[in-house]
ZADO-1210 file (C-alpha; in nm, 4 decimals, padded with zeros to 6 digits):
<atoms>
<atom x="10.2316" y="11.5378" z="07.7679" code="MET" pos="1"/>
<atom x="10.2721" y="11.1583" z="07.7224" code="PRO" pos="2"/>
<atom x="10.6203" y="11.0356" z="07.7793" code="GLY" pos="3"/>
<atom x="10.7998" y="10.7260" z="07.9110" code="LYS" pos="4"/>
<atom x="10.6603" y="10.5616" z="08.2226" code="ILE" pos="5"/>
<atom x="10.8143" y="10.2739" z="08.4203" code="LEU" pos="6"/>
<atom x="10.5572" y="10.0414" z="08.5769" code="VAL" pos="7"/>
<atom x="10.7012" y="09.8121" z="08.8405" code="THR" pos="8"/>
<atom x="10.4936" y="09.4949" z="08.8878" code="GLY" pos="9"/>
<atom x="10.3368" y="09.5711" z="08.5511" code="GLY" pos="10"/>
<atom x="10.2384" y="09.2110" z="08.4738" code="THR" pos="11"/>
<atom x="10.0402" y="09.1883" z="08.7952" code="GLY" pos="12"/>
<atom x="09.6681" y="09.2397" z="08.8369" code="PHE" pos="13"/>
<atom x="09.6437" y="09.6172" z="08.8855" code="ILE" pos="14"/>
<atom x="09.9705" y="09.6861" z="08.7001" code="GLY" pos="15"/>
<atom x="09.8604" y="09.5174" z="08.3788" code="SER" pos="16"/>
<atom x="09.5320" y="09.7071" z="08.3624" code="HIS" pos="17"/>
<atom x="09.7168" y="10.0327" z="08.4305" code="THR" pos="18"/>
<atom x="09.9601" y="09.9543" z="08.1464" code="CYS" pos="19"/>
<atom x="09.6588" y="09.9184" z="07.9142" code="VAL" pos="20"/>
<atom x="09.5275" y="10.2625" z="08.0106" code="VAL" pos="21"/>
<atom x="09.8693" y="10.4243" z="07.9778" code="LEU" pos="22"/>
<atom x="09.9268" y="10.2743" z="07.6315" code="LEU" pos="23"/>
<atom x="09.5781" y="10.3776" z="07.5193" code="GLU" pos="24"/>
<atom x="09.6728" y="10.7298" z="07.6225" code="ASN" pos="25"/>
<atom x="09.9955" y="10.7275" z="07.4159" code="ASP" pos="26"/>
<atom x="10.2477" y="10.6734" z="07.6915" code="TYR" pos="27"/>
<atom x="10.5563" y="10.4636" z="07.6192" code="ASP" pos="28"/>
<atom x="10.5427" y="10.1926" z="07.8842" code="VAL" pos="29"/>
<atom x="10.8332" y="09.9989" z="08.0374" code="LEU" pos="30"/>
<atom x="10.7528" y="09.7065" z="08.2690" code="ILE" pos="31"/>
<atom x="10.9820" y="09.5508" z="08.5238" code="VAL" pos="32"/>
<atom x="10.8556" y="09.2477" z="08.7145" code="ASP" pos="33"/>
<atom x="11.0181" y="08.9484" z="08.8792" code="ASN" pos="34"/>
<atom x="10.7158" y="08.7296" z="08.7858" code="LEU" pos="35"/>
<atom x="10.6864" y="08.5968" z="09.1418" code="SER" pos="36"/>
<atom x="10.3073" y="08.6230" z="09.1248" code="ASN" pos="37"/>
<atom x="10.2346" y="08.6782" z="08.7570" code="SER" pos="38"/>
<atom x="10.3055" y="08.5477" z="08.4079" code="ASN" pos="39"/>
<atom x="10.5051" y="08.6996" z="08.1260" code="VAL" pos="40"/>
<atom x="10.2240" y="08.6076" z="07.8842" code="GLU" pos="41"/>
<atom x="10.0381" y="08.9104" z="08.0229" code="VAL" pos="42"/>
<atom x="10.2679" y="09.1323" z="07.8115" code="VAL" pos="43"/>
<atom x="10.1237" y="08.9783" z="07.4930" code="ASP" pos="44"/>
<atom x="09.7718" y="09.0182" z="07.6249" code="LYS" pos="45"/>
<atom x="09.8334" y="09.3879" z="07.6881" code="ILE" pos="46"/>
<atom x="09.9623" y="09.4176" z="07.3305" code="ALA" pos="47"/>
<atom x="09.6476" y="09.2381" z="07.1987" code="GLN" pos="48"/>
<atom x="09.4235" y="09.4833" z="07.3757" code="ILE" pos="49"/>
<atom x="09.6086" y="09.8037" z="07.2861" code="THR" pos="50"/>
<atom x="09.7903" y="09.7211" z="06.9619" code="GLY" pos="51"/>
<atom x="10.1092" y="09.8372" z="07.1362" code="LYS" pos="52"/>
<atom x="10.3703" y="09.6249" z="07.3112" code="THR" pos="53"/>
<atom x="10.5156" y="09.7497" z="07.6388" code="PRO" pos="54"/>
<atom x="10.8877" y="09.6964" z="07.6903" code="HIS" pos="55"/>
<atom x="10.9331" y="09.4138" z="07.9410" code="PHE" pos="56"/>
<atom x="11.2352" y="09.3344" z="08.1575" code="THR" pos="57"/>
<atom x="11.2417" y="09.0564" z="08.4138" code="LYS" pos="58"/>
<atom x="11.3964" y="09.2222" z="08.7132" code="LEU" pos="59"/>
<atom x="11.3782" y="09.2048" z="09.0931" code="ASP" pos="60"/>
<atom x="11.3856" y="09.5455" z="09.2652" code="LEU" pos="61"/>
<atom x="11.5832" y="09.3968" z="09.5498" code="CYS" pos="62"/>
<atom x="11.8737" y="09.3558" z="09.3063" code="ASP" pos="63"/>
<atom x="12.0109" y="09.7071" z="09.3150" code="GLU" pos="64"/>
<atom x="12.2782" y="09.6551" z="09.0486" code="LYS" pos="65"/>
<atom x="12.0284" y="09.5183" z="08.7958" code="SER" pos="66"/>
<atom x="11.7968" y="09.8097" z="08.8698" code="LEU" pos="67"/>
<atom x="12.0800" y="10.0612" z="08.8214" code="THR" pos="68"/>
<atom x="12.1741" y="09.8956" z="08.4923" code="ASP" pos="69"/>
<atom x="11.8127" y="09.9146" z="08.3846" code="PHE" pos="70"/>
<atom x="11.7928" y="10.2919" z="08.4353" code="PHE" pos="71"/>
<atom x="12.1277" y="10.3323" z="08.2611" code="THR" pos="72"/>
<atom x="12.0019" y="10.1363" z="07.9613" code="ASP" pos="73"/>
<atom x="11.6675" y="10.3222" z="07.9560" code="ASN" pos="74"/>
<atom x="11.7396" y="10.6964" z="07.9899" code="PRO" pos="75"/>
<atom x="11.4667" y="10.9572" z="07.9947" code="GLY" pos="76"/>
<atom x="11.2064" y="10.7867" z="08.2096" code="ILE" pos="77"/>
<atom x="10.9533" y="11.0588" z="08.2969" code="ASP" pos="78"/>
<atom x="10.7915" y="10.8879" z="08.5960" code="GLY" pos="79"/>
<atom x="10.7427" y="10.5614" z="08.7843" code="VAL" pos="80"/>
<atom x="10.4223" y="10.3882" z="08.8939" code="ILE" pos="81"/>
<atom x="10.5325" y="10.1504" z="09.1677" code="HIS" pos="82"/>
<atom x="10.3179" y="09.8403" z="09.2200" code="PHE" pos="83"/>
<atom x="10.5781" y="09.5700" z="09.2770" code="ALA" pos="84"/>
<atom x="10.5385" y="09.4153" z="09.6254" code="ALA" pos="85"/>
<atom x="10.4231" y="09.1087" z="09.8080" code="TYR" pos="86"/>
<atom x="10.0601" y="09.1626" z="09.9007" code="LYS" pos="87"/>
<atom x="09.8976" y="08.8713" z="10.0905" code="ALA" pos="88"/>
<atom x="09.7788" y="08.9885" z="10.4320" code="VAL" pos="89"/>
<atom x="09.7658" y="08.6416" z="10.5874" code="GLY" pos="90"/>
<atom x="10.1007" y="08.5333" z="10.4507" code="GLU" pos="91"/>
<atom x="10.2640" y="08.8498" z="10.5778" code="SER" pos="92"/>
<atom x="10.1588" y="08.7603" z="10.9329" code="SER" pos="93"/>
<atom x="10.3171" y="08.4169" z="10.8874" code="GLU" pos="94"/>
<atom x="10.6385" y="08.5401" z="10.7169" code="PHE" pos="95"/>
<atom x="10.6902" y="08.9016" z="10.8279" code="PRO" pos="96"/>
<atom x="11.0605" y="08.9252" z="10.7376" code="LEU" pos="97"/>
<atom x="10.9858" y="08.8130" z="10.3815" code="LYS" pos="98"/>
<atom x="10.7489" y="09.1087" z="10.3464" code="TYR" pos="99"/>
<atom x="10.9730" y="09.3663" z="10.5170" code="TYR" pos="100"/>
<atom x="11.2742" y="09.2619" z="10.3099" code="HIS" pos="101"/>
<atom x="11.0998" y="09.2591" z="09.9742" code="ASN" pos="102"/>
<atom x="10.8644" y="09.5545" z="10.0033" code="ASN" pos="103"/>
<atom x="11.0952" y="09.7952" z="10.1876" code="LEU" pos="104"/>
<atom x="11.4205" y="09.7120" z="10.0097" code="LEU" pos="105"/>
<atom x="11.2469" y="09.7302" z="09.6742" code="GLY" pos="106"/>
<atom x="11.1132" y="10.0763" z="09.7545" code="MET" pos="107"/>
<atom x="11.4486" y="10.1996" z="09.8830" code="ILE" pos="108"/>
<atom x="11.6425" y="10.0656" z="09.5809" code="ASN" pos="109"/>
<atom x="11.3891" y="10.2139" z="09.3425" code="LEU" pos="110"/>
<atom x="11.3946" y="10.5624" z="09.4970" code="LEU" pos="111"/>
<atom x="11.7754" y="10.5574" z="09.5178" code="LYS" pos="112"/>
<atom x="11.8072" y="10.4561" z="09.1539" code="THR" pos="113"/>
<atom x="11.5489" y="10.7121" z="09.0438" code="MET" pos="114"/>
<atom x="11.7425" y="10.9860" z="09.2230" code="ASP" pos="115"/>
<atom x="12.0660" y="10.8855" z="09.0541" code="GLN" pos="116"/>
<atom x="11.8935" y="10.8850" z="08.7160" code="ALA" pos="117"/>
<atom x="11.7211" y="11.2215" z="08.7687" code="GLY" pos="118"/>
<atom x="11.3737" y="11.0660" z="08.7537" code="CYS" pos="119"/>
<atom x="11.1620" y="11.2782" z="08.9885" code="ASP" pos="120"/>
<atom x="10.7993" y="11.1596" z="08.9757" code="LYS" pos="121"/>
<atom x="10.6466" y="10.8578" z="09.1521" code="MET" pos="122"/>
<atom x="10.2920" y="10.7281" z="09.1923" code="VAL" pos="123"/>
<atom x="10.2930" y="10.4745" z="09.4746" code="PHE" pos="124"/>
<atom x="10.0515" y="10.1849" z="09.5110" code="SER" pos="125"/>
<atom x="09.9422" y="10.2133" z="09.8743" code="SER" pos="126"/>
<atom x="09.6505" y="10.0629" z="10.0546" code="SER" pos="127"/>
<atom x="09.3606" y="10.1318" z="10.2900" code="CYS" pos="128"/>
<atom x="09.5321" y="09.8877" z="10.5264" code="THR" pos="129"/>
<atom x="09.7331" y="10.1865" z="10.6554" code="VAL" pos="130"/>
<atom x="09.4174" y="10.3038" z="10.8362" code="TYR" pos="131"/>
<atom x="09.3801" y="09.9846" z="11.0377" code="GLY" pos="132"/>
<atom x="09.0270" y="09.9737" z="11.1793" code="GLN" pos="133"/>
<atom x="08.9193" y="10.3436" z="11.1457" code="PRO" pos="134"/>
<atom x="08.7254" y="10.5111" z="11.4277" code="ASP" pos="135"/>
<atom x="08.5048" y="10.6936" z="11.1791" code="VAL" pos="136"/>
<atom x="08.3588" y="10.5681" z="10.8502" code="LEU" pos="137"/>
<atom x="08.3790" y="10.6519" z="10.5697" code="PRO" pos="138"/>
<atom x="08.7501" y="10.7069" z="10.6109" code="VAL" pos="139"/>
<atom x="08.9142" y="11.0243" z="10.4780" code="THR" pos="140"/>
<atom x="09.2812" y="11.0912" z="10.3991" code="GLU" pos="141"/>
<atom x="09.3007" y="11.2928" z="10.7255" code="ASP" pos="142"/>
<atom x="09.2093" y="10.9923" z="10.9397" code="ALA" pos="143"/>
<atom x="09.4800" y="10.8970" z="11.1890" code="PRO" pos="144"/>
<atom x="09.6860" y="10.5977" z="11.0832" code="LEU" pos="145"/>
<atom x="09.6483" y="10.3153" z="11.3307" code="LYS" pos="146"/>
<atom x="09.8976" y="10.0418" z="11.4092" code="LYS" pos="147"/>
<atom x="09.8767" y="09.8112" z="11.1113" code="ALA" pos="148"/>
<atom x="09.6897" y="09.4814" z="11.1540" code="PHE" pos="149"/>
<atom x="09.9471" y="09.2975" z="10.9425" code="SER" pos="150"/>
<atom x="10.3121" y="09.3238" z="10.8362" code="PRO" pos="151"/>
<atom x="10.1829" y="09.3808" z="10.4805" code="TYR" pos="152"/>
<atom x="09.9868" y="09.6834" z="10.5940" code="GLY" pos="153"/>
<atom x="10.2848" y="09.8077" z="10.7889" code="ASN" pos="154"/>
<atom x="10.5090" y="09.7894" z="10.4824" code="THR" pos="155"/>
<atom x="10.2660" y="10.0128" z="10.2977" code="LYS" pos="156"/>
<atom x="10.2728" y="10.2641" z="10.5852" code="LYS" pos="157"/>
<atom x="10.6542" y="10.2591" z="10.6049" code="ILE" pos="158"/>
<atom x="10.6889" y="10.2912" z="10.2272" code="CYS" pos="159"/>
<atom x="10.4632" y="10.5989" z="10.2381" code="GLU" pos="160"/>
<atom x="10.6904" y="10.7425" z="10.5064" code="ASP" pos="161"/>
<atom x="10.9990" y="10.6700" z="10.3005" code="ILE" pos="162"/>
<atom x="10.8450" y="10.8301" z="09.9919" code="LEU" pos="163"/>
<atom x="10.7373" y="11.1402" z="10.1868" code="GLN" pos="164"/>
<atom x="11.0829" y="11.1794" z="10.3409" code="ASP" pos="165"/>
<atom x="11.2500" y="11.1428" z="10.0009" code="GLN" pos="166"/>
<atom x="11.0146" y="11.4054" z="09.8527" code="VAL" pos="167"/>
<atom x="11.1082" y="11.6351" z="10.1413" code="GLY" pos="168"/>
<atom x="11.4817" y="11.6047" z="10.0772" code="SER" pos="169"/>
<atom x="11.5109" y="11.5836" z="09.6952" code="THR" pos="170"/>
<atom x="11.3447" y="11.7086" z="09.3777" code="ALA" pos="171"/>
<atom x="11.1069" y="11.4088" z="09.3853" code="LEU" pos="172"/>
<atom x="10.7307" y="11.4630" z="09.3603" code="LYS" pos="173"/>
<atom x="10.5083" y="11.1835" z="09.4861" code="GLY" pos="174"/>
<atom x="10.1481" y="11.0674" z="09.4989" code="ILE" pos="175"/>
<atom x="10.0374" y="10.7811" z="09.7219" code="ALA" pos="176"/>
<atom x="09.7114" y="10.6189" z="09.6118" code="LEU" pos="177"/>
<atom x="09.5426" y="10.4380" z="09.9025" code="ARG" pos="178"/>
<atom x="09.3073" y="10.1998" z="09.7408" code="TYR" pos="179"/>
<atom x="09.0456" y="09.9792" z="09.8758" code="PHE" pos="180"/>
<atom x="08.9611" y="09.6361" z="09.7227" code="ASN" pos="181"/>
<atom x="09.0156" y="09.6101" z="09.3472" code="PRO" pos="182"/>
<atom x="08.8149" y="09.3395" z="09.1676" code="ILE" pos="183"/>
<atom x="08.6894" y="09.2672" z="08.8168" code="GLY" pos="184"/>
<atom x="08.8762" y="09.2405" z="08.4886" code="ALA" pos="185"/>
<atom x="08.9242" y="09.4095" z="08.1538" code="HIS" pos="186"/>
<atom x="08.6133" y="09.3859" z="07.9334" code="GLU" pos="187"/>
<atom x="08.8087" y="09.1832" z="07.6755" code="SER" pos="188"/>
<atom x="08.8671" y="08.9090" z="07.9407" code="ALA" pos="189"/>
<atom x="09.2257" y="08.8955" z="07.8127" code="LEU" pos="190"/>
<atom x="09.3674" y="09.0111" z="08.1448" code="ILE" pos="191"/>
<atom x="09.2384" y="08.9790" z="08.5009" code="GLY" pos="192"/>
<atom x="09.3355" y="08.8667" z="08.8468" code="GLU" pos="193"/>
<atom x="09.5312" y="08.5389" z="08.8236" code="LEU" pos="194"/>
<atom x="09.7284" y="08.4733" z="09.1413" code="PRO" pos="195"/>
<atom x="09.9725" y="08.1848" z="09.1336" code="LEU" pos="196"/>
<atom x="09.8612" y="07.9144" z="09.3760" code="GLY" pos="197"/>
<atom x="09.5716" y="07.9519" z="09.6182" code="ILE" pos="198"/>
<atom x="09.4178" y="08.3017" z="09.5939" code="PRO" pos="199"/>
<atom x="09.4387" y="08.5268" z="09.8984" code="ASN" pos="200"/>
<atom x="09.1759" y="08.7683" z="09.7758" code="ASN" pos="201"/>
<atom x="08.8026" y="08.7026" z="09.7943" code="LEU" pos="202"/>
<atom x="08.6901" y="08.7367" z="09.4327" code="VAL" pos="203"/>
<atom x="08.9417" y="08.5112" z="09.2572" code="PRO" pos="204"/>
<atom x="08.8779" y="08.2499" z="09.5260" code="TYR" pos="205"/>
<atom x="08.5049" y="08.3004" z="09.4644" code="LEU" pos="206"/>
<atom x="08.5291" y="08.2610" z="09.0875" code="THR" pos="207"/>
<atom x="08.7597" y="07.9606" z="09.1135" code="GLN" pos="208"/>
<atom x="08.5130" y="07.7930" z="09.3507" code="THR" pos="209"/>
<atom x="08.2192" y="07.8722" z="09.1220" code="ALA" pos="210"/>
<atom x="08.3949" y="07.7159" z="08.8241" code="ILE" pos="211"/>
<atom x="08.5062" y="07.4060" z="09.0178" code="GLY" pos="212"/>
<atom x="08.8768" y="07.4678" z="09.0746" code="LYS" pos="213"/>
<atom x="08.8193" y="07.4986" z="09.4502" code="ARG" pos="214"/>
<atom x="08.5935" y="07.2783" z="09.6591" code="GLU" pos="215"/>
<atom x="08.4479" y="07.5610" z="09.8690" code="SER" pos="216"/>
<atom x="08.4990" y="07.9274" z="09.9445" code="LEU" pos="217"/>
<atom x="08.6228" y="07.9912" z="10.2975" code="LYS" pos="218"/>
<atom x="08.4557" y="08.2922" z="10.4584" code="VAL" pos="219"/>
<atom x="08.6883" y="08.4115" z="10.7326" code="PHE" pos="220"/>
<atom x="08.4665" y="08.5013" z="11.0274" code="GLY" pos="221"/>
<atom x="08.0897" y="08.5414" z="11.0633" code="ASN" pos="222"/>
<atom x="08.0902" y="08.7084" z="11.4044" code="ASP" pos="223"/>
<atom x="08.1973" y="09.0615" z="11.3098" code="TYR" pos="224"/>
<atom x="07.9843" y="09.3583" z="11.4165" code="ASN" pos="225"/>
<atom x="07.8255" y="09.3981" z="11.0739" code="THR" pos="226"/>
<atom x="07.4784" y="09.3488" z="10.9293" code="HIS" pos="227"/>
<atom x="07.5445" y="08.9803" z="10.8496" code="ASP" pos="228"/>
<atom x="07.8519" y="08.9040" z="11.0607" code="GLY" pos="229"/>
<atom x="08.1001" y="08.9056" z="10.7727" code="THR" pos="230"/>
<atom x="08.3669" y="09.1666" z="10.7034" code="GLY" pos="231"/>
<atom x="08.2826" y="09.4754" z="10.5004" code="ILE" pos="232"/>
<atom x="08.5054" y="09.6317" z="10.2329" code="ARG" pos="233"/>
<atom x="08.4836" y="09.8944" z="09.9602" code="ASP" pos="234"/>
<atom x="08.5199" y="09.7142" z="09.6254" code="TYR" pos="235"/>
<atom x="08.6385" y="09.9033" z="09.3177" code="ILE" pos="236"/>
<atom x="08.6636" y="09.7936" z="08.9533" code="HIS" pos="237"/>
<atom x="09.0257" y="09.7475" z="08.8507" code="VAL" pos="238"/>
<atom x="08.9737" y="09.9578" z="08.5348" code="MET" pos="239"/>
<atom x="08.8448" y="10.2446" z="08.7466" code="ASP" pos="240"/>
<atom x="09.1583" y="10.2057" z="08.9566" code="LEU" pos="241"/>
<atom x="09.3803" y="10.1998" z="08.6486" code="ALA" pos="242"/>
<atom x="09.2310" y="10.5274" z="08.5260" code="ARG" pos="243"/>
<atom x="09.3179" y="10.6868" z="08.8598" code="ALA" pos="244"/>
<atom x="09.6849" y="10.5978" z="08.8085" code="HIS" pos="245"/>
<atom x="09.6725" y="10.7689" z="08.4681" code="LEU" pos="246"/>
<atom x="09.5160" y="11.0761" z="08.6308" code="ASP" pos="247"/>
<atom x="09.7849" y="11.0739" z="08.9007" code="ALA" pos="248"/>
<atom x="10.0835" y="11.0499" z="08.6657" code="ILE" pos="249"/>
<atom x="09.9262" y="11.3184" z="08.4448" code="ASN" pos="250"/>
<atom x="09.8945" y="11.5388" z="08.7515" code="ARG" pos="251"/>
<atom x="10.2640" y="11.5016" z="08.8280" code="LEU" pos="252"/>
<atom x="10.3870" y="11.5471" z="08.4708" code="ILE" pos="253"/>
<atom x="10.1676" y="11.8499" z="08.4059" code="SER" pos="254"/>
<atom x="10.2653" y="11.9956" z="08.7469" code="LYS" pos="255"/>
<atom x="09.9063" y="12.0292" z="08.8532" code="LYS" pos="256"/>
<atom x="09.9776" y="11.9035" z="09.2046" code="TYR" pos="257"/>
<atom x="09.9091" y="12.1330" z="09.4973" code="LYS" pos="258"/>
<atom x="10.1727" y="11.9770" z="09.7230" code="GLU" pos="259"/>
<atom x="10.4906" y="11.7916" z="09.6355" code="GLU" pos="260"/>
<atom x="10.3583" y="11.4847" z="09.8226" code="TYR" pos="261"/>
<atom x="09.9874" y="11.4041" z="09.7990" code="GLU" pos="262"/>
<atom x="09.7595" y="11.1239" z="09.9165" code="ILE" pos="263"/>
<atom x="09.4310" y="11.0104" z="09.7649" code="PHE" pos="264"/>
<atom x="09.1781" y="10.7472" z="09.8675" code="ASN" pos="265"/>
<atom x="09.0480" y="10.5390" z="09.5783" code="LEU" pos="266"/>
<atom x="08.7151" y="10.3692" z="09.6419" code="GLY" pos="267"/>
<atom x="08.3450" y="10.3887" z="09.5607" code="THR" pos="268"/>
<atom x="08.2371" y="10.5082" z="09.9052" code="GLY" pos="269"/>
<atom x="08.0140" y="10.2063" z="09.9574" code="THR" pos="270"/>
<atom x="08.0912" y="09.9063" z="10.1777" code="GLY" pos="271"/>
<atom x="07.9785" y="09.5512" z="10.0918" code="TYR" pos="272"/>
<atom x="08.0098" y="09.2427" z="10.3147" code="SER" pos="273"/>
<atom x="08.1591" y="08.9122" z="10.2066" code="VAL" pos="274"/>
<atom x="07.8070" y="08.7650" z="10.1905" code="LEU" pos="275"/>
<atom x="07.6864" y="09.0636" z="09.9861" code="ASP" pos="276"/>
<atom x="07.9589" y="08.9807" z="09.7334" code="ILE" pos="277"/>
<atom x="07.8723" y="08.6095" z="09.7216" code="ILE" pos="278"/>
<atom x="07.4960" y="08.6646" z="09.6839" code="LEU" pos="279"/>
<atom x="07.5396" y="08.9379" z="09.4234" code="THR" pos="280"/>
<atom x="07.7790" y="08.7197" z="09.2277" code="PHE" pos="281"/>
<atom x="07.5287" y="08.4320" z="09.2338" code="GLU" pos="282"/>
<atom x="07.2467" y="08.6619" z="09.1201" code="LYS" pos="283"/>
<atom x="07.4174" y="08.8391" z="08.8284" code="VAL" pos="284"/>
<atom x="07.5952" y="08.5282" z="08.6942" code="ASN" pos="285"/>
<atom x="07.3312" y="08.2664" z="08.7541" code="GLY" pos="286"/>
<atom x="07.5589" y="08.0286" z="08.9428" code="VAL" pos="287"/>
<atom x="07.5663" y="07.8871" z="09.2952" code="LYS" pos="288"/>
<atom x="07.8777" y="07.9055" z="09.5099" code="VAL" pos="289"/>
<atom x="07.9685" y="07.6531" z="09.7770" code="ASN" pos="290"/>
<atom x="08.0949" y="07.8435" z="10.0814" code="TYR" pos="291"/>
<atom x="08.1701" y="07.7720" z="10.4473" code="GLU" pos="292"/>
<atom x="08.2411" y="07.9865" z="10.7483" code="PHE" pos="293"/>
<atom x="08.5803" y="07.9432" z="10.9172" code="VAL" pos="294"/>
<atom x="08.7681" y="08.1283" z="11.1880" code="ASP" pos="295"/>
<atom x="08.8750" y="08.4879" z="11.1401" code="ARG" pos="296"/>
<atom x="09.2015" y="08.5363" z="10.9540" code="ARG" pos="297"/>
<atom x="09.4984" y="08.7084" z="11.1238" code="PRO" pos="298"/>
<atom x="09.5425" y="09.0661" z="11.0014" code="GLY" pos="299"/>
<atom x="09.1862" y="09.1187" z="10.8769" code="ASP" pos="300"/>
<atom x="08.9882" y="09.4184" z="10.9962" code="ILE" pos="301"/>
<atom x="08.6142" y="09.4321" z="11.0531" code="GLU" pos="302"/>
<atom x="08.4923" y="09.7007" z="10.8156" code="LYS" pos="303"/>
<atom x="08.6254" y="09.9839" z="10.6087" code="VAL" pos="304"/>
<atom x="08.5079" y="10.1935" z="10.3169" code="TRP" pos="305"/>
<atom x="08.6354" y="10.5130" z="10.1583" code="ALA" pos="306"/>
<atom x="08.5450" y="10.8735" z="10.1399" code="ASP" pos="307"/>
<atom x="08.6719" y="10.9337" z="09.7838" code="PRO" pos="308"/>
<atom x="08.5651" y="11.2989" z="09.7603" code="SER" pos="309"/>
<atom x="08.9214" y="11.4305" z="09.7516" code="LYS" pos="310"/>
<atom x="09.0116" y="11.2181" z="09.4517" code="ALA" pos="311"/>
<atom x="08.6777" y="11.3140" z="09.2907" code="ASN" pos="312"/>
<atom x="08.7485" y="11.6878" z="09.3248" code="SER" pos="313"/>
<atom x="09.1286" y="11.7059" z="09.2959" code="GLU" pos="314"/>
<atom x="09.2096" y="11.4295" z="09.0455" code="LEU" pos="315"/>
<atom x="08.8828" y="11.4705" z="08.8596" code="GLY" pos="316"/>
<atom x="08.8429" y="11.0938" z="08.9042" code="TRP" pos="317"/>
<atom x="08.5356" y="10.8969" z="09.0056" code="LYS" pos="318"/>
<atom x="08.4648" y="10.5252" z="09.0234" code="ALA" pos="319"/>
<atom x="08.2107" y="10.4443" z="08.7496" code="GLU" pos="320"/>
<atom x="08.1388" y="10.0716" z="08.7690" code="SER" pos="321"/>
<atom x="07.8814" y="09.9217" z="09.0068" code="GLY" pos="322"/>
<atom x="07.9249" y="09.5973" z="09.1966" code="LEU" pos="323"/>
<atom x="07.7241" y="09.3910" z="08.9480" code="GLU" pos="324"/>
<atom x="07.9428" y="09.5038" z="08.6583" code="ASP" pos="325"/>
<atom x="08.2562" y="09.4213" z="08.8583" code="MET" pos="326"/>
<atom x="08.1374" y="09.0686" z="08.9373" code="LEU" pos="327"/>
<atom x="08.0173" y="09.0023" z="08.5833" code="ARG" pos="328"/>
<atom x="08.3605" y="09.0952" z="08.4463" code="SER" pos="329"/>
<atom x="08.5347" y="08.8762" z="08.7070" code="ALA" pos="330"/>
<atom x="08.3244" y="08.5755" z="08.6036" code="TRP" pos="331"/>
<atom x="08.3773" y="08.6425" z="08.2321" code="LYS" pos="332"/>
<atom x="08.7544" y="08.6442" z="08.3013" code="TRP" pos="333"/>
<atom x="08.7424" y="08.3194" z="08.4995" code="GLU" pos="334"/>
<atom x="08.5441" y="08.1450" z="08.2225" code="LYS" pos="335"/>
<atom x="08.7956" y="08.2700" z="07.9608" code="SER" pos="336"/>
<atom x="09.0717" y="08.0765" z="08.1361" code="LEU" pos="337"/>
<atom x="08.9000" y="07.7471" z="08.0397" code="LEU" pos="338"/>
<atom x="08.9507" y="07.8141" z="07.6682" code="LYS" pos="339"/>
</atoms>
């Protein structure tokens, strides 16, 4: 079954870990990335872990001609796993047009070019942000989609719509994976989450504060209707998430899908608050973290966690790592960056 898979955004956090899993399962992996929030050195790290080097091309999906040339130069791509997008919730509220232009145009150009090349399988990196603040928890794939809290979340919703419409009008088959909050790092500590500049996600900001790169961790809001006042999320190990992408592309290639467009939640089914994360991190790693409460951040929701039972039964996938393992691996990764 293994063939040739294009991974957009493959030097990013989730993309790089997915490339590792694909290569370990004998797929030929091509990466395109514009390196706007990642480093090309990640390609060598992937090769160190797997003993196989993915093919890398620096390319921006918003450049339609370059993308068309890429598919012409690389015939026979069996499927695409599409990660490439801007992803900071707060920044998207500040610069909405930047997010709509990049995330939507990239998706449109990619689908158009795939269609021209006869590439008919896509796994799309979506997000639980499409649910907004759900009325019922845990949230299932059948939950109504609320108005997005942020332009970032809205781009994910619109991209899902674009993918579904394209599936309905062409030979394309698609799977949208709505994932919750990926954290942690590969056990080798050769790859992990390394945002350029100030992190927007909790755990890299936490680890950078613990190691002394940041003065204190800002906790956005302590007046939410939760057990300790801080926001609750479903955290999932990035390697568990990477395995789900392998399962999804296998499902498309082996034609095991039940519908031509499918949606799966990827989470553990357990919600943890920001303070839960900080205190667990301190406990398992034996370090103290300086943190302070600040005002709520635009675009953040109060609480959300997944019902992953559909992915468990249909994809045969289940999150395996617990919170302590996730936070140990994140700290191991942060410490490795000092070497």
